[in-house]
VEXDO-264766 format. One record per residue (C-alpha): residue in three letters; residue number from 1; x, y, z. Coordinates in steps of 0.05 Angstrom, whole numbers. Layout:
REM VEXDO-264766
+-----+-----+--------+--------+--------+
:  aa :   i :      u :      v :      w :
+-----+-----+--------+--------+--------+
: ALA : NUM :      X :      Y :      Z :
...
+-----+-----+--------+--------+--------+
This chain:
REM VEXDO-264766
+-----+-----+--------+--------+--------+
:  aa :   i :      u :      v :      w :
+-----+-----+--------+--------+--------+
: MET :   1 :   -527 :   -147 :   -345 :
: ARG :   2 :   -464 :   -123 :   -380 :
: GLU :   3 :   -455 :   -146 :   -452 :
: PRO :   4 :   -402 :   -201 :   -454 :
: SER :   5 :   -377 :   -175 :   -521 :
: LEU :   6 :   -353 :   -109 :   -492 :
: PRO :   7 :   -278 :    -99 :   -500 :
: THR :   8 :   -238 :    -96 :   -436 :
: LEU :   9 :   -207 :    -31 :   -411 :
: LEU :  10 :   -156 :    -39 :   -356 :
: PHE :  11 :   -152 :     25 :   -315 :
: TYR :  12 :    -91 :     37 :   -270 :
: CYS :  13 :    -99 :     90 :   -216 :
: GLN :  14 :    -48 :    105 :   -162 :
: HIS :  15 :    -75 :    159 :   -116 :
: SER :  16 :    -20 :    176 :    -67 :
: LEU :  17 :    -36 :    239 :    -26 :
: GLY :  18 :   -110 :    255 :    -28 :
: ILE :  19 :   -173 :    228 :    -61 :
: GLY :  20 :   -177 :    274 :   -121 :
: HIS :  21 :   -145 :    226 :   -171 :
: LEU :  22 :   -189 :    169 :   -146 :
: THR :  23 :   -254 :    209 :   -148 :
: ARG :  24 :   -240 :    233 :   -219 :
: SER :  25 :   -219 :    163 :   -241 :
: PHE :  26 :   -282 :    132 :   -213 :
: ALA :  27 :   -326 :    183 :   -249 :
: LEU :  28 :   -288 :    168 :   -313 :
: ALA :  29 :   -294 :     93 :   -302 :
: GLN :  30 :   -369 :     99 :   -294 :
: ALA :  31 :   -374 :    132 :   -362 :
: LEU :  32 :   -326 :     83 :   -394 :
: SER :  33 :   -369 :     25 :   -371 :
: ARG :  34 :   -419 :     42 :   -426 :
: HIS :  35 :   -367 :     23 :   -478 :
: PHE :  36 :   -321 :    -25 :   -441 :
: ARG :  37 :   -315 :    -78 :   -389 :
: VAL :  38 :   -275 :    -36 :   -340 :
: VAL :  39 :   -225 :    -70 :   -294 :
: PHE :  40 :   -198 :    -20 :   -244 :
: LEU :  41 :   -129 :    -27 :   -211 :
: ASN :  42 :   -134 :     12 :   -147 :
: GLY :  43 :    -65 :     28 :   -120 :
: GLY :  44 :    -81 :     69 :    -57 :
: ARG :  45 :   -125 :     66 :      4 :
: LEU :  46 :   -199 :     64 :    -10 :
: PRO :  47 :   -226 :    118 :     36 :
: PRO :  48 :   -295 :    114 :     69 :
: GLY :  49 :   -349 :    155 :     36 :
: VAL :  50 :   -322 :    150 :    -35 :
: PRO :  51 :   -375 :    113 :    -77 :
: VAL :  52 :   -347 :     58 :   -121 :
: PRO :  53 :   -381 :     51 :   -189 :
: ALA :  54 :   -423 :    -12 :   -189 :
: ALA :  55 :   -407 :    -25 :   -262 :
: ILE :  56 :   -333 :    -37 :   -254 :
: GLU :  57 :   -290 :    -94 :   -229 :
: ARG :  58 :   -240 :    -70 :   -177 :
: ILE :  59 :   -173 :   -101 :   -160 :
: ASP :  60 :   -145 :    -71 :    -96 :
: LEU :  61 :    -69 :    -72 :    -97 :
: PRO :  62 :    -31 :    -70 :    -31 :
: PRO :  63 :    -39 :      5 :    -18 :
: LEU :  64 :     21 :     51 :    -27 :
: GLY :  65 :     24 :    126 :    -19 :
: MET :  66 :     72 :    184 :    -13 :
: ASP :  67 :     89 :    221 :     50 :
: ASP :  68 :     96 :    296 :     47 :
: GLY :  69 :    170 :    288 :     31 :
: HIS :  70 :    152 :    248 :    -32 :
: THR :  71 :    177 :    182 :     -5 :
: VAL :  72 :    137 :    119 :    -22 :
: VAL :  73 :    105 :     90 :     41 :
: SER :  74 :     62 :     28 :     53 :
: ARG :  75 :    -10 :     39 :     75 :
: ASP :  76 :    -16 :    -35 :     90 :
: GLY :  77 :     -1 :    -53 :    163 :
: GLN :  78 :     19 :   -123 :    142 :
: LEU :  79 :     69 :   -107 :     87 :
: ASP :  80 :    130 :    -63 :     82 :
: VAL :  81 :    143 :    -25 :     17 :
: ALA :  82 :    186 :    -78 :    -16 :
: ARG :  83 :    137 :   -134 :     -2 :
: ALA :  84 :     78 :    -91 :    -23 :
: GLN :  85 :    113 :    -74 :    -88 :
: ALA :  86 :    127 :   -148 :   -103 :
: GLU :  87 :     54 :   -167 :    -90 :
: ARG :  88 :     30 :   -109 :   -132 :
: ARG :  89 :     73 :   -132 :   -191 :
: ARG :  90 :     44 :   -202 :   -185 :
: LEU :  91 :    -28 :   -176 :   -184 :
: ILE :  92 :    -16 :   -128 :   -242 :
: ASP :  93 :     18 :   -181 :   -285 :
: ASP :  94 :    -39 :   -229 :   -271 :
: ALA :  95 :    -91 :   -176 :   -287 :
: VAL :  96 :    -60 :   -161 :   -356 :
: ARG :  97 :    -53 :   -235 :   -371 :
: ARG :  98 :   -124 :   -252 :   -348 :
: THR :  99 :   -163 :   -193 :   -377 :
: ARG : 100 :   -124 :   -185 :   -442 :
: PRO : 101 :   -144 :   -111 :   -447 :
: ALA : 102 :   -161 :    -77 :   -512 :
: VAL : 103 :   -146 :    -10 :   -478 :
: LEU : 104 :    -98 :      5 :   -421 :
: LEU : 105 :   -113 :     72 :   -388 :
: VAL : 106 :    -59 :     97 :   -341 :
: GLU : 107 :    -74 :    155 :   -294 :
: LEU : 108 :    -22 :    212 :   -293 :
: PHE : 109 :     41 :    172 :   -312 :
: PRO : 110 :     89 :    191 :   -343 :
: PHE : 111 :     73 :    263 :   -325 :
: GLY : 112 :     76 :    242 :   -252 :
: ARG : 113 :     82 :    178 :   -210 :
: LYS : 114 :    155 :    169 :   -231 :
: LYS : 115 :    168 :    126 :   -169 :
: PHE : 116 :    117 :     76 :   -194 :
: ALA : 117 :    150 :     66 :   -261 :
: GLY : 118 :    177 :     -2 :   -239 :
: GLU : 119 :    106 :    -31 :   -242 :
: ILE : 120 :     75 :     14 :   -295 :
: LEU : 121 :    125 :      4 :   -351 :
: PRO : 122 :    124 :    -72 :   -347 :
: MET : 123 :     48 :    -69 :   -347 :
: ILE : 124 :     49 :    -26 :   -411 :
: ARG : 125 :    100 :    -72 :   -445 :
: ALA : 126 :     57 :   -133 :   -429 :
: ALA : 127 :     -6 :   -100 :   -455 :
: ARG : 128 :     30 :    -79 :   -519 :
: SER : 129 :     58 :   -149 :   -533 :
: GLN : 130 :     -5 :   -190 :   -526 :
: SER : 131 :    -14 :   -247 :   -575 :
: GLN : 132 :    -84 :   -223 :   -595 :
: GLY : 133 :    -56 :   -153 :   -611 :
: ALA : 134 :    -28 :    -93 :   -575 :
: ALA : 135 :    -73 :    -55 :   -528 :
: LEU : 136 :    -87 :     18 :   -543 :
: VAL : 137 :    -48 :     53 :   -487 :
: ALA : 138 :    -73 :    121 :   -463 :
: CYS : 139 :    -57 :    169 :   -407 :
: SER : 140 :   -112 :    200 :   -365 :
: LEU : 141 :    -87 :    269 :   -344 :
: ARG : 142 :   -114 :    326 :   -301 :
: ASP : 143 :   -120 :    398 :   -326 :
: ILE : 144 :    -57 :    430 :   -296 :
: LEU : 145 :     10 :    397 :   -282 :
: VAL : 146 :     62 :    414 :   -229 :
: ASP : 147 :    116 :    457 :   -263 :
: ALA : 148 :    159 :    479 :   -204 :
: ARG : 149 :    206 :    420 :   -195 :
: PRO : 150 :    280 :    435 :   -188 :
: ASP : 151 :    292 :    389 :   -248 :
: GLN : 152 :    230 :    410 :   -286 :
: GLN : 153 :    262 :    411 :   -356 :
: HIS : 154 :    291 :    341 :   -346 :
: HIS : 155 :    223 :    317 :   -319 :
: ASP : 156 :    185 :    345 :   -379 :
: ASP : 157 :    235 :    318 :   -429 :
: ARG : 158 :    232 :    249 :   -397 :
: ALA : 159 :    156 :    250 :   -396 :
: ARG : 160 :    154 :    270 :   -469 :
: TRP : 161 :    202 :    213 :   -488 :
: LEU : 162 :    162 :    161 :   -448 :
: THR : 163 :     96 :    185 :   -477 :
: ASP : 164 :    121 :    181 :   -549 :
: ARG : 165 :    153 :    113 :   -535 :
: TYR : 166 :     96 :     78 :   -499 :
: PHE : 167 :     30 :    115 :   -507 :
: ASP : 168 :    -20 :    121 :   -564 :
: ALA : 169 :    -58 :    180 :   -536 :
: VAL : 170 :    -62 :    230 :   -478 :
: VAL : 171 :   -131 :    249 :   -454 :
: VAL : 172 :   -128 :    315 :   -415 :
: HIS : 173 :   -190 :    325 :   -372 :
: SER : 174 :   -195 :    399 :   -381 :
: ASP : 175 :   -234 :    451 :   -420 :
: ALA : 176 :   -184 :    473 :   -473 :
: ALA : 177 :   -209 :    544 :   -469 :
: PHE : 178 :   -189 :    545 :   -395 :
: ALA : 179 :   -125 :    503 :   -390 :
: ARG : 180 :    -86 :    466 :   -443 :
: LEU : 181 :    -31 :    415 :   -433 :
: GLN : 182 :     21 :    461 :   -464 :
: ASP : 183 :      7 :    514 :   -410 :
: SER : 184 :     43 :    472 :   -357 :
: PHE : 185 :     83 :    422 :   -398 :
: HIS : 186 :    144 :    447 :   -435 :
: PRO : 187 :    189 :    393 :   -465 :
: ALA : 188 :    248 :    416 :   -507 :
: ARG : 189 :    221 :    375 :   -566 :
: PRO : 190 :    147 :    374 :   -586 :
: MET : 191 :    109 :    312 :   -566 :
: ARG : 192 :     84 :    269 :   -624 :
: THR : 193 :     30 :    232 :   -585 :
: PRO : 194 :    -41 :    256 :   -600 :
: VAL : 195 :    -73 :    298 :   -545 :
: PHE : 196 :   -148 :    304 :   -533 :
: HIS : 197 :   -176 :    356 :   -485 :
: SER : 198 :   -240 :    323 :   -462 :
: GLY : 199 :   -272 :    375 :   -418 :
: TYR : 200 :   -274 :    369 :   -342 :
: VAL : 201 :   -294 :    304 :   -309 :
: ILE : 202 :   -346 :    307 :   -253 :
: PRO : 203 :   -386 :    251 :   -220 :
: ALA : 204 :   -455 :    238 :   -248 :
: ARG : 205 :   -509 :    268 :   -202 :
: GLU : 206 :   -584 :    268 :   -200 :
: ARG : 207 :   -614 :    336 :   -214 :
: ALA : 208 :   -618 :    371 :   -146 :
: GLU : 209 :   -676 :    414 :   -123 :
: PRO : 210 :   -655 :    483 :    -98 :
: VAL : 211 :   -644 :    486 :    -23 :
: PRO : 212 :   -641 :    547 :     22 :
: ARG : 213 :   -572 :    567 :     42 :
: GLY : 214 :   -553 :    564 :    115 :
: GLU : 215 :   -514 :    615 :    155 :
: HIS : 216 :   -451 :    574 :    164 :
: LEU : 217 :   -383 :    574 :    131 :
: LEU : 218 :   -365 :    505 :    104 :
: VAL : 219 :   -291 :    489 :    112 :
: SER : 220 :   -260 :    430 :     75 :
: ALA : 221 :   -195 :    405 :     45 :
: GLY : 222 :   -211 :    346 :      0 :
: GLY : 223 :   -187 :    282 :     31 :
: GLY : 224 :   -157 :    322 :     88 :
: ILE : 225 :    -87 :    294 :     89 :
: VAL : 226 :    -57 :    364 :     82 :
: GLY : 227 :   -116 :    403 :    112 :
: ASP : 228 :    -95 :    411 :    184 :
: THR : 229 :    -65 :    481 :    178 :
: LEU : 230 :   -127 :    506 :    141 :
: PHE : 231 :   -174 :    478 :    194 :
: ARG : 232 :   -135 :    505 :    254 :
: THR : 233 :   -126 :    573 :    222 :
: ALA : 234 :   -201 :    577 :    205 :
: LEU : 235 :   -218 :    566 :    278 :
: ALA : 236 :   -169 :    620 :    299 :
: ALA : 237 :   -194 :    669 :    246 :
: ARG : 238 :   -266 :    659 :    268 :
: GLU : 239 :   -249 :    692 :    334 :
: LEU : 240 :   -227 :    755 :    297 :
: LEU : 241 :   -290 :    765 :    256 :
: ALA : 242 :   -334 :    825 :    271 :
: ARG : 243 :   -393 :    777 :    283 :
: PRO : 244 :   -390 :    704 :    302 :
: LEU : 245 :   -399 :    658 :    242 :
: PRO : 246 :   -420 :    585 :    249 :
: LEU : 247 :   -368 :    537 :    221 :
: ARG : 248 :   -379 :    467 :    194 :
: ILE : 249 :   -312 :    434 :    183 :
: VAL : 250 :   -309 :    371 :    141 :
: ALA : 251 :   -242 :    342 :    159 :
: GLY : 252 :   -237 :    288 :    106 :
: PRO : 253 :   -223 :    214 :    114 :
: PHE : 254 :   -147 :    221 :    106 :
: LEU : 255 :   -135 :    275 :    159 :
: PRO : 256 :    -86 :    238 :    205 :
: GLU : 257 :   -119 :    213 :    269 :
: PRO : 258 :    -73 :    254 :    316 :
: GLN : 259 :    -92 :    318 :    278 :
: TRP : 260 :   -166 :    299 :    280 :
: LEU : 261 :   -162 :    290 :    355 :
: ALA : 262 :   -124 :    356 :    363 :
: LEU : 263 :   -177 :    392 :    321 :
: GLN : 264 :   -232 :    364 :    366 :
: THR : 265 :   -194 :    390 :    427 :
: GLN : 266 :   -187 :    459 :    396 :
: ALA : 267 :   -261 :    463 :    379 :
: ALA : 268 :   -286 :    432 :    443 :
: GLY : 269 :   -338 :    476 :    478 :
: VAL : 270 :   -336 :    529 :    423 :
: PRO : 271 :   -408 :    546 :    405 :
: GLY : 272 :   -426 :    547 :    331 :
: VAL : 273 :   -370 :    500 :    310 :
: GLU : 274 :   -387 :    431 :    282 :
: LEU : 275 :   -335 :    379 :    262 :
: VAL : 276 :   -351 :    323 :    212 :
: ARG : 277 :   -303 :    269 :    190 :
: HIS : 278 :   -330 :    259 :    119 :
: VAL : 279 :   -394 :    269 :     78 :
: PRO : 280 :   -423 :    231 :     19 :
: ASP : 281 :   -435 :    291 :    -27 :
: MET : 282 :   -393 :    353 :    -22 :
: VAL : 283 :   -433 :    391 :    -74 :
: ALA : 284 :   -496 :    382 :    -32 :
: GLU : 285 :   -457 :    407 :     29 :
: MET : 286 :   -434 :    469 :     -9 :
: ARG : 287 :   -504 :    485 :    -34 :
: ARG : 288 :   -529 :    486 :     38 :
: ALA : 289 :   -474 :    533 :     62 :
: ARG : 290 :   -472 :    608 :     63 :
: ALA : 291 :   -401 :    605 :     36 :
: SER : 292 :   -343 :    557 :     28 :
: LEU : 293 :   -270 :    558 :     50 :
: SER : 294 :   -226 :    504 :     19 :
: GLN : 295 :   -164 :    486 :    -19 :
: CYS : 296 :   -167 :    482 :    -95 :
: GLY : 297 :   -155 :    412 :   -119 :
: TYR : 298 :   -186 :    388 :   -184 :
: ASN : 299 :   -249 :    359 :   -154 :
: THR : 300 :   -259 :    413 :   -101 :
: ALA : 301 :   -254 :    468 :   -154 :
: LEU : 302 :   -306 :    434 :   -197 :
: ASP : 303 :   -351 :    422 :   -137 :
: LEU : 304 :   -349 :    496 :   -124 :
: VAL : 305 :   -365 :    513 :   -196 :
: VAL : 306 :   -424 :    464 :   -197 :
: ALA : 307 :   -451 :    487 :   -129 :
: GLY : 308 :   -446 :    561 :   -146 :
: VAL : 309 :   -429 :    576 :    -74 :
: PRO : 310 :   -389 :    639 :    -55 :
: ALA : 311 :   -320 :    609 :    -45 :
: LEU : 312 :   -252 :    628 :    -17 :
: VAL : 313 :   -196 :    581 :    -36 :
: VAL : 314 :   -128 :    575 :     -4 :
: PRO : 315 :    -91 :    530 :    -53 :
: TYR : 316 :    -44 :    478 :    -24 :
: GLU : 317 :     26 :    495 :    -45 :
: THR : 318 :     97 :    473 :    -30 :
: VAL : 319 :    164 :    488 :    -62 :
: THR : 320 :    151 :    434 :   -114 :
: GLU : 321 :     75 :    433 :   -115 :
: ASN : 322 :     40 :    491 :   -150 :
: GLU : 323 :    -16 :    459 :   -190 :
: GLN : 324 :    -72 :    484 :   -143 :
: ARG : 325 :    -47 :    556 :   -145 :
: GLY : 326 :    -50 :    557 :   -221 :
: ARG : 327 :   -121 :    531 :   -221 :
: ALA : 328 :   -143 :    579 :   -165 :
: GLU : 329 :   -113 :    640 :   -199 :
: LYS : 330 :   -148 :    623 :   -265 :
: LEU : 331 :   -215 :    613 :   -232 :
: ALA : 332 :   -207 :    676 :   -190 :
: GLY : 333 :   -190 :    713 :   -254 :
: LEU : 334 :   -258 :    692 :   -281 :
: GLY : 335 :   -293 :    719 :   -219 :
: ALA : 336 :   -315 :    649 :   -200 :
: MET : 337 :   -282 :    651 :   -131 :
: LEU : 338 :   -235 :    689 :    -86 :
: CYS : 339 :   -163 :    666 :    -74 :
: LEU : 340 :   -118 :    675 :    -14 :
: PRO : 341 :    -46 :    653 :    -28 :
: ALA : 342 :    -21 :    597 :     17 :
: GLY : 343 :     34 :    643 :     44 :
: ASN : 344 :    -21 :    688 :     74 :
: LEU : 345 :    -54 :    632 :    113 :
: GLN : 346 :    -51 :    666 :    181 :
: PRO : 347 :   -111 :    682 :    226 :
: GLN : 348 :   -114 :    758 :    212 :
: PRO : 349 :   -107 :    755 :    136 :
: LEU : 350 :   -156 :    697 :    133 :
: ALA : 351 :   -206 :    735 :    176 :
: HIS : 352 :   -202 :    795 :    129 :
: ALA : 353 :   -211 :    748 :     69 :
: ILE : 354 :   -272 :    715 :    101 :
: GLU : 355 :   -304 :    784 :    112 :
: ARG : 356 :   -295 :    798 :     37 :
: LEU : 357 :   -323 :    729 :     21 :
: LEU : 358 :   -388 :    743 :     59 :
: ALA : 359 :   -401 :    801 :     11 :
: PHE : 360 :   -378 :    764 :    -51 :
: THR : 361 :   -423 :    739 :   -108 :
: PRO : 362 :   -389 :    690 :   -155 :
: LEU : 363 :   -396 :    694 :   -230 :
: PRO : 364 :   -413 :    629 :   -266 :
: ALA : 365 :   -352 :    595 :   -296 :
: ALA : 366 :   -371 :    570 :   -365 :
: LEU : 367 :   -329 :    506 :   -365 :
: ALA : 368 :   -343 :    444 :   -405 :
: LEU : 369 :   -363 :    392 :   -353 :
: ASP : 370 :   -378 :    333 :   -399 :
: GLY : 371 :   -307 :    305 :   -398 :
: ALA : 372 :   -325 :    236 :   -371 :
: GLN : 373 :   -372 :    218 :   -428 :
: ARG : 374 :   -329 :    253 :   -482 :
: SER : 375 :   -267 :    215 :   -457 :
: ALA : 376 :   -305 :    149 :   -460 :
: ASP : 377 :   -333 :    163 :   -529 :
: TRP : 378 :   -266 :    185 :   -556 :
: LEU : 379 :   -228 :    124 :   -531 :
: ALA : 380 :   -282 :     78 :   -560 :
: GLU : 381 :   -276 :    114 :   -627 :
: ARG : 382 :   -200 :    107 :   -626 :
: LEU : 383 :   -206 :     33 :   -612 :
: GLN : 384 :   -257 :     24 :   -667 :
: ALA : 385 :   -214 :     63 :   -716 :
: ARG : 386 :   -155 :     17 :   -700 :
: HIS : 387 :   -198 :    -45 :   -715 :
: THR : 388 :   -231 :    -19 :   -778 :
: ALA : 389 :   -176 :     24 :   -809 :
: PRO : 390 :   -107 :      8 :   -783 :
: GLU : 391 :    -76 :     64 :   -822 :
: ALA : 392 :   -119 :    115 :   -784 :
: ALA : 393 :   -103 :     87 :   -715 :
: CYS : 394 :    -54 :    116 :   -666 :
: ALA : 395 :     19 :    101 :   -682 :
: THR : 396 :     53 :     50 :   -637 :
: ASN : 397 :    127 :     43 :   -623 :
+-----+-----+--------+--------+--------+
């Protein structure tokens, strides 16, 4: 049973496009539960197959997300966006009032999630003005940020101002030897808020026994919401290979149903092609495959590193989304995987890249993977420092 004396940490997570933010946040929440009573505000759809840590209390807000045009959309068939936003505000206000958090951990904002500021900033203000004392407010941040927005300088300057105004710390879930916040964040004025690079966050796993690799190519795209082009192109590229290669495609829980049905039609009757909607453990899937073809989100990249599978990544990229490309290029530069730019995702170039992949042996990527526990320990130490030595605690505004 959890100790009743544990301080409360309120964790806000708004995953909008895929499942990477949620998967990382759940892994972090599991580690945090050793120091805190963790209350988790879940702002997006909870997909099937994603394990929820047993040690946390979860509050599911009416789910919102972003379409590919970066417009907020409701994922709740009962509520439109305005009504969902109003109900979310009520639930968030109630959670702060009821839990009286000692720590408020906000995922990504203000470095992203600008369109959710209307609920995040009031939540922070409420947590900072509690009668029993202000909560320690921290940002949980991935390794590499998008830095290709048309208004990038304004975005970075705004994020710097909001961080210095409202946050006591920024925890960057990256190995500082691989990627630092300043590599993709360039405000005109230096940020005053303390930054801690924790190491990478991965889900806790039991030690796995070695398994023999199969002969198939595993194809995946995280949650799958933007994986359709990769899946269809992989099927077309397979026909161009010198020798047939079995494919196992894990579509992901968020691949839209019409695209899932079209994929089934395209693969119908094709020998050696297996379609799966979702799997409980992607690392185990990778370890059983001859090679992997995927995108390069945060969690997928770390799964590839942990699995040690020969991997070809085609990073998801748009005019304003370049985070995956940066990560893929860094890992390819270490010899940990091969990278095919998204602009080359056509059947013939992909077939050539797969032929190279089948002869590729990855080098181990020496990344710090203990970020979940180090983040939890660091936040607990900051909170303790605030209680025992106010002059050593983070500055508040």
